[in-house]
C-alpha positions as CSV (number, residue, x, y, z in Angstrom):
1,M,30.4,171.3,239.1
2,S,32.9,168.8,237.6
3,D,31.1,168.0,234.5
4,D,30.6,171.6,233.4
5,R,26.9,171.6,233.0
6,I,25.6,175.3,232.4
7,D,22.4,176.9,233.6
8,V,21.0,179.6,231.3
9,E,18.0,181.4,232.9
10,G,15.1,182.7,231.1
11,N,13.4,179.8,229.2
12,T,12.1,176.3,230.1
13,R,13.1,172.9,229.0
14,S,9.5,172.0,228.2
15,N,9.3,175.0,225.9
16,M,12.5,173.9,224.1
17,E,11.1,170.3,223.6
18,N,7.9,171.9,222.1
19,M,9.7,174.5,220.0
20,A,9.6,174.7,216.2
21,S,11.1,172.0,213.8
22,P,14.4,173.0,211.9
23,S,12.3,173.4,208.8
24,Q,9.7,175.6,210.4
25,I,12.6,177.9,212.0
26,K,14.5,178.0,208.6
27,N,11.1,179.0,206.7
28,V,10.5,182.0,209.1
29,T,10.6,185.2,207.1
30,P,11.2,188.6,208.9
31,D,8.3,190.9,208.6
32,L,10.0,194.0,206.9
33,S,7.0,196.2,207.8
34,D,7.9,195.9,211.5
35,D,10.2,198.7,212.5
36,R,11.7,196.4,215.2
37,L,13.4,194.6,212.3
38,S,15.6,197.5,211.3
39,S,18.8,195.9,212.6
40,P,20.7,194.2,209.8
41,I,21.2,191.1,211.8
42,L,17.5,190.2,211.5
43,M,18.0,190.1,207.7
44,L,20.2,187.1,207.9
45,D,18.7,183.6,207.3
46,V,19.0,180.9,210.1
47,D,22.1,179.5,208.6
48,G,23.8,182.8,208.7
49,L,22.7,183.4,212.3
50,E,24.1,180.2,213.4
51,E,27.5,180.7,211.8
52,L,27.4,184.1,213.8
53,F,26.4,182.4,217.0
54,E,29.6,180.1,217.0
55,W,31.7,183.3,217.4
56,L,29.9,184.4,220.5
57,S,29.8,183.3,224.2
58,L,26.9,181.6,225.8
59,V,26.5,184.7,228.0
60,D,26.3,186.9,224.8
61,L,23.8,184.5,223.3
62,R,21.8,184.8,226.5
63,S,21.7,188.6,226.1
64,L,21.0,188.4,222.4
65,R,18.1,186.1,222.8
66,Q,16.4,188.6,224.9
67,T,16.2,191.2,222.3
68,C,13.4,189.8,220.0
69,K,11.2,186.9,219.6
70,R,12.7,185.6,216.2
71,L,16.2,185.5,217.8
72,K,15.0,183.9,220.9
73,Q,13.3,181.2,219.0
74,V,16.4,180.6,216.7
75,I,19.0,180.8,219.6
76,D,16.9,178.5,221.7
77,Y,17.0,175.9,218.9
78,F,20.7,176.4,218.3
79,I,21.5,175.9,222.0
80,K,19.3,172.7,222.1
81,T,20.9,171.1,219.2
82,N,24.5,172.1,219.6
83,Y,24.9,172.5,223.4
84,P,23.3,169.6,225.2
85,A,25.0,170.6,228.4
86,V,23.3,173.9,228.6
87,R,20.0,173.9,230.5
88,I,17.7,176.9,229.8
89,G,15.4,177.0,232.8
90,F,14.7,177.4,236.5
91,R,17.6,177.7,239.0
92,C,19.3,174.4,239.0
93,I,21.4,172.5,236.5
94,M,19.4,169.4,235.4
95,P,17.1,171.4,235.4
96,G,15.6,170.5,238.9
97,V,15.3,171.7,242.3
98,C,17.3,170.9,245.6
99,I,14.9,170.5,248.4
100,G,16.4,172.1,251.6
101,D,14.5,174.8,253.5
102,E,13.3,176.4,250.3
103,F,10.9,173.9,249.1
104,H,8.0,176.3,249.6
105,Q,9.4,178.4,246.7
106,I,8.1,175.6,244.3
107,Q,4.5,176.8,245.0
108,Q,5.5,180.2,243.6
109,L,6.4,179.0,240.3
110,D,4.3,179.5,237.1
111,P,2.8,176.5,235.5
112,I,5.5,176.5,232.7
113,S,8.5,176.4,235.2
114,V,6.6,173.6,237.1
115,N,6.3,171.5,234.2
116,M,10.0,171.9,233.2
117,I,11.2,170.4,236.6
118,K,12.8,167.0,235.8
119,K,15.0,166.4,238.9
120,V,14.4,166.6,242.7
121,R,17.2,166.3,245.2
122,F,16.3,166.0,248.8
123,C,19.0,167.7,251.1
124,V,17.2,167.3,254.4
125,N,17.4,164.7,257.0
126,I,13.6,164.4,257.3
127,I,11.0,164.8,254.3
128,T,8.1,166.5,256.2
129,H,4.5,166.5,255.2
130,K,4.8,170.1,254.4
131,C,7.6,169.4,252.0
132,I,5.7,166.5,250.3
133,N,2.6,168.7,249.9
134,S,4.6,171.2,248.0
135,L,6.0,168.8,245.6
136,R,2.7,167.0,244.6
137,Q,2.3,169.6,241.5
138,I,5.6,168.5,240.0
139,L,6.0,164.7,240.8
140,S,4.3,163.6,237.4
141,H,7.0,165.4,235.5
142,V,10.1,164.3,237.6
143,E,12.5,161.9,236.0
144,H,15.2,161.8,238.6
145,I,14.8,161.5,242.3
146,E,17.9,161.8,244.6
147,N,16.9,161.1,248.2
148,N,19.5,161.8,250.8
149,A,17.1,161.9,253.7
150,I,17.1,159.3,256.2
151,E,13.5,159.3,257.1
152,V,10.0,160.3,255.5
153,D,7.0,161.4,257.2
154,G,4.5,158.7,256.1
155,D,5.1,156.1,253.4
156,F,8.0,156.9,250.8
157,Y,6.0,155.2,248.1
158,E,2.5,156.6,248.8
159,S,3.8,160.2,249.5
160,I,6.3,160.5,246.7
161,L,7.1,157.6,244.4
162,K,3.6,156.8,243.5
163,G,3.3,160.2,241.8
164,C,6.4,159.8,239.8
165,S,4.9,158.3,236.8
166,S,8.0,159.2,234.6
167,L,10.7,158.1,236.9
168,K,14.0,157.0,235.4
169,Y,16.6,157.3,238.1
170,L,16.2,156.7,241.8
171,Y,19.0,157.2,244.5
172,V,18.5,156.3,248.1
173,N,21.0,156.1,251.0
174,D,21.2,152.9,252.8
175,E,19.0,154.1,255.6
176,M,16.0,154.2,253.4
177,V,16.8,150.6,252.6
178,V,16.9,149.3,256.1
179,G,14.0,151.3,257.6
180,K,10.6,151.6,256.1
181,N,11.3,149.8,253.0
182,G,8.0,148.8,251.6
183,W,8.6,150.9,248.6
184,L,11.0,148.2,247.5
185,C,8.1,145.9,246.8
186,R,6.7,148.0,244.3
187,Q,7.0,148.1,240.5
188,Y,8.2,151.1,238.6
189,P,7.6,150.7,234.9
190,T,9.8,153.5,233.6
191,I,12.9,153.1,236.1
192,E,16.2,152.5,234.3
193,H,18.9,153.4,236.9
194,F,18.9,152.5,240.6
195,A,21.5,153.7,243.1
196,I,22.2,153.1,246.8
197,G,24.4,155.3,248.7
198,E,26.3,154.4,251.9
199,D,25.9,156.6,255.1
200,E,26.7,154.1,257.9
201,P,28.3,150.6,258.1
202,G,25.6,148.0,257.4
203,S,24.9,144.4,257.6
204,S,24.3,141.6,255.2
205,E,20.5,141.9,255.9
206,K,20.2,145.0,253.9
207,F,19.9,143.7,250.5
208,T,17.1,141.2,251.3
209,M,14.4,143.6,250.1
210,V,16.7,144.9,247.3
211,K,16.8,141.5,245.6
212,T,12.9,141.6,245.5
213,F,13.2,145.1,244.0
214,F,15.2,143.8,241.2
215,E,13.0,141.0,240.5
216,L,9.9,143.2,240.4
217,N,11.7,145.8,238.1
218,P,13.6,143.8,235.5
219,N,13.6,147.0,233.3
220,I,16.5,148.4,235.4
221,Q,19.5,148.7,233.2
222,T,22.0,150.4,235.5
223,F,22.9,149.9,239.3
224,S,25.1,152.0,241.4
225,T,26.5,151.4,244.8
226,S,29.6,151.4,246.9
227,S,32.3,148.7,247.2
228,Y,31.3,148.3,250.8
229,L,27.7,147.7,250.3
230,L,28.6,145.2,247.5
231,Q,30.9,143.3,249.5
232,V,29.0,142.8,252.8
233,N,25.9,141.7,250.5
234,R,28.0,139.5,248.2
235,N,26.0,136.4,248.9
236,Y,22.7,138.0,247.7
237,F,24.0,139.1,244.5
238,L,25.9,136.0,243.8
239,G,22.9,133.9,244.7
240,S,20.5,136.1,242.6
241,N,19.5,136.1,238.9
242,I,19.9,139.8,238.7
243,K,20.8,140.8,235.2
244,I,21.7,144.4,234.4
245,D,23.6,146.1,231.6
246,R,25.9,148.5,233.6
247,L,27.1,148.3,237.1
248,K,28.6,151.2,238.8
249,I,31.0,150.8,241.8
250,R,32.6,153.5,244.0
251,E,35.6,152.2,245.7
252,S,37.1,154.3,248.5
253,S,39.0,151.9,250.7
254,Y,42.8,151.9,250.8
255,P,43.9,148.3,251.6
256,L,45.0,146.2,248.8
257,E,43.2,143.1,250.3
258,T,39.9,145.0,249.9
259,M,40.6,145.8,246.2
260,I,41.4,142.0,245.6
261,E,38.3,141.0,247.3
262,L,36.3,143.5,245.3
263,R,38.0,142.4,242.0
264,D,37.1,138.7,242.8
265,I,33.3,139.5,243.5
266,L,33.0,141.5,240.4
267,N,34.6,138.8,238.3
268,Q,32.1,136.2,239.7
269,L,29.3,138.6,238.9
270,Y,30.5,139.0,235.4
271,D,31.0,135.3,235.0
272,Q,27.5,134.4,236.0
273,G,26.0,137.1,233.6
274,S,24.9,139.6,236.4
275,Y,26.4,142.8,234.5
276,K,27.7,143.2,231.1
277,R,29.8,146.5,231.6
278,L,31.5,147.9,234.6
279,H,32.2,151.5,235.6
280,L,34.7,151.5,238.4
281,F,35.3,154.8,240.4
282,I,38.5,154.5,242.4
283,E,39.1,157.2,245.2
284,Y,42.7,156.1,246.0
285,V,45.3,153.9,244.3
286,S,48.2,153.0,246.7
287,D,50.7,151.4,244.1
288,Q,51.3,149.8,240.8
289,T,50.3,146.4,242.1
290,N,46.9,147.8,243.0
291,L,46.4,149.1,239.5
292,I,47.3,145.7,238.1
293,R,44.6,144.3,240.4
294,I,42.1,146.7,239.2
295,S,42.9,146.1,235.4
296,S,42.1,142.3,235.7
297,T,38.5,143.1,236.6
298,R,36.4,141.8,233.8
299,G,33.9,143.9,231.7
300,M,35.6,147.2,232.7
301,E,34.3,149.8,230.3
302,K,35.1,152.9,232.4
303,L,37.6,153.7,234.9
304,Y,37.8,156.9,237.1
305,V,41.0,157.5,239.3
306,H,40.8,160.3,241.7
307,Y,44.0,160.1,243.6
308,A,47.2,158.1,243.7
309,A,49.9,157.9,246.3
310,V,53.2,157.0,244.5
311,I,52.8,159.3,241.4
312,A,56.0,158.9,239.5
313,E,55.9,155.1,239.4
314,L,52.4,154.6,238.2
315,T,51.2,153.7,234.8
316,L,48.0,152.0,233.6
317,P,48.5,148.3,232.3
318,P,47.0,147.0,229.2
319,M,43.2,147.2,229.4
320,P,41.7,146.2,226.0
321,D,38.0,146.4,227.1
322,L,38.2,150.0,228.5
323,R,36.5,152.7,226.5
324,E,36.4,155.5,228.9
325,L,39.2,156.9,231.3
326,C,38.7,159.8,233.6
327,L,41.4,161.3,235.7
328,S,41.1,164.0,238.3
329,R,44.6,165.3,237.3
330,D,47.4,164.6,234.9
331,E,49.8,164.3,237.8
332,L,48.5,160.8,238.6
333,F,50.6,159.4,235.9
334,Q,53.8,160.6,234.3
335,N,54.2,158.3,231.2
336,F,51.0,159.1,229.2
337,E,52.5,157.6,226.2
338,S,52.5,154.1,227.6
339,I,49.0,154.7,228.8
340,A,47.9,155.7,225.3
341,K,49.6,152.6,223.9
342,N,48.1,150.3,226.5
343,L,44.6,151.6,225.9
344,M,44.2,150.9,222.4
345,N,40.4,150.7,222.3
346,V,39.8,153.7,224.5
347,E,37.3,156.1,222.9
348,R,37.0,158.9,225.6
349,V,39.3,160.5,228.0
350,Y,38.5,163.0,230.7
351,V,41.2,164.9,232.6
352,E,40.5,167.5,235.1
353,K,43.8,169.3,234.6
354,A,46.3,168.3,231.9
355,R,49.3,169.5,230.0
356,I,48.9,170.1,226.3
357,E,51.4,167.5,225.8
358,D,49.2,165.0,227.3
359,I,46.4,165.7,224.9
360,V,48.9,165.4,222.1
361,T,50.0,162.1,223.4
362,F,46.4,160.4,223.1
363,V,46.0,162.3,219.6
364,H,49.2,160.7,218.3
365,F,49.0,157.2,219.8
366,A,45.1,156.3,220.5
367,P,43.6,155.5,217.1
368,K,40.1,154.9,218.2
369,I,39.8,158.0,220.6
370,K,37.0,160.1,219.7
371,E,36.6,162.6,222.5
372,I,38.9,164.4,224.8
373,K,37.6,166.7,227.5
374,V,40.2,168.8,229.7
375,R,38.8,171.4,232.2
376,W,42.2,173.1,232.7
377,I,44.8,173.1,230.2
378,Q,48.6,174.1,231.1
379,D,50.7,176.1,228.7
380,G,53.0,174.2,226.4
381,T,54.4,174.0,222.9
382,N,50.9,173.7,221.3
383,F,49.1,176.0,223.6
384,K,50.0,179.5,224.4
385,D,48.1,182.6,225.3
386,G,44.9,180.7,225.4
387,V,45.3,179.5,221.9
388,I,45.6,175.8,220.8
389,D,47.7,175.0,217.7
390,L,45.1,172.9,216.1
391,P,47.1,172.4,212.8
392,A,49.9,171.0,214.8
393,L,47.4,168.3,216.5
394,N,46.1,167.5,213.2
395,K,49.4,166.8,211.8
396,E,50.1,164.5,214.7
397,R,46.9,162.7,214.2
398,K,47.6,162.2,210.5
399,R,50.7,160.2,211.5
400,L,48.7,157.6,213.1
401,P,47.6,154.7,210.8
402,G,43.8,154.1,211.0
403,A,43.1,157.1,213.3
404,C,39.6,158.4,213.5
405,K,38.5,162.0,214.0
406,V,39.0,163.2,217.6
407,T,36.9,166.1,219.2
408,V,38.7,168.0,222.1
409,Y,36.4,169.7,224.4
410,V,37.9,172.8,226.2
411,K,36.5,175.8,228.3
412,E,34.7,178.4,226.2
413,N,37.4,181.1,226.7
414,I,39.9,178.8,225.0
415,F,37.5,177.7,222.3
416,L,36.8,181.4,221.4
417,S,40.5,182.5,221.6
418,T,41.4,179.8,219.2
419,K,38.6,180.5,216.9
420,W,39.1,184.3,216.8
421,A,42.9,183.8,216.5
422,T,42.8,181.1,213.7
423,A,39.3,181.3,212.3
424,K,39.2,177.5,212.2
425,T,38.3,175.0,214.9
426,E,37.7,171.9,212.6
427,L,40.3,170.3,210.6
428,S,40.4,167.0,208.7
429,L,41.0,164.7,212.0
430,V,40.9,167.1,214.8
431,R,37.9,169.5,215.9
432,L,37.7,171.9,218.9
433,K,34.5,172.4,220.8
434,R,33.4,174.0,224.1
435,T,32.8,171.6,226.9
436,A,29.1,172.7,226.8
437,A,28.7,170.9,223.5
438,V,28.8,167.6,225.2
439,D,26.6,166.4,228.0
440,W,29.3,164.1,229.4
441,V,28.8,162.9,233.1
442,H,32.2,161.5,234.3
443,R,31.3,161.6,238.1
444,F,29.8,158.7,240.1
445,E,26.1,158.7,240.2
């Protein structure tokens, strides 16, 4: 997956949440009368063990934690506190379950694994009674529901949502809004994020009940939907008193006129106080004019660009409100120096594939940048044979007045190669970490 979340089997999230506190772990004294403690590693205190863990891969840690109870306890806490993107638990990444044809397997789980499940994703056209019955034992623990089905046997609220007393995130496709939509007239005290996906072209009648849903659930802080559904239902939004903190929009249309229309709608919504922060996900950028239109959208905090047509001529204009930039590849833009200078307040940058020179550019020109994450790095002057020249990056950072410390997240093999080659992954203004050290979701959800 694009955000590098990692699944490590063998434990449960609920166990991790209930594990011993740091002081309890640090005060654990090995019983020297136990023959199983004959290994010298078990004589190390917790601080010493954690220093050792930093030199190992997560796969190595998984193997090590299976050797004895004490190491399992210390490693579980170490992973929880240092690698939030790692999920120790059952099958899936969140952790959770994807409900396809295997929903009956849930009934085979032990109670601890059942309590651990926080996410359910429905990957079927119809949620059957049999599927619903298999889920009843996990619903009270579920926080994240992603419903891609177009139909539910029975009532969606009574069958599923009513039992989700901890629900924080709810995704439905537009068919669930058009069809049996009585669930929209209910209150969900814990919900924070509501999302509507688009399957088929719809009509402006779709959001009639959605308006009621927002009125009944003022605790919603984030709303995600497509640009199409927002545009065809613009009158409902512009005529409502909906107030949310964050609006996430996925734009996938090519015509420039569509982007102009979307920008105008978003600016009207911002001016009337409907949202404070905008996360805009652009599937396709046709030319520089389109980028200028995008940059004039008010309240934009995050911009994700997937693909661009005229690569060599594109650059991002000044965007003082932008805090996060995500690019599917560095080839989208050629002049990263101008981008770094134009985004003086950017704090986070994610690039799927980048040259080491592009990373150095942000280190040298973006004073407020705190985090850079790259999935694939191409060799260059400061990156050879899998080793990053951190002193060179730190030297560049020192040249920038008022620069804050920046963390660069890279794949584990690069992190370990650099650490074993240089013995240091943290300098005065630059630190290197594995991608698992940050739970950073940059895709649309």
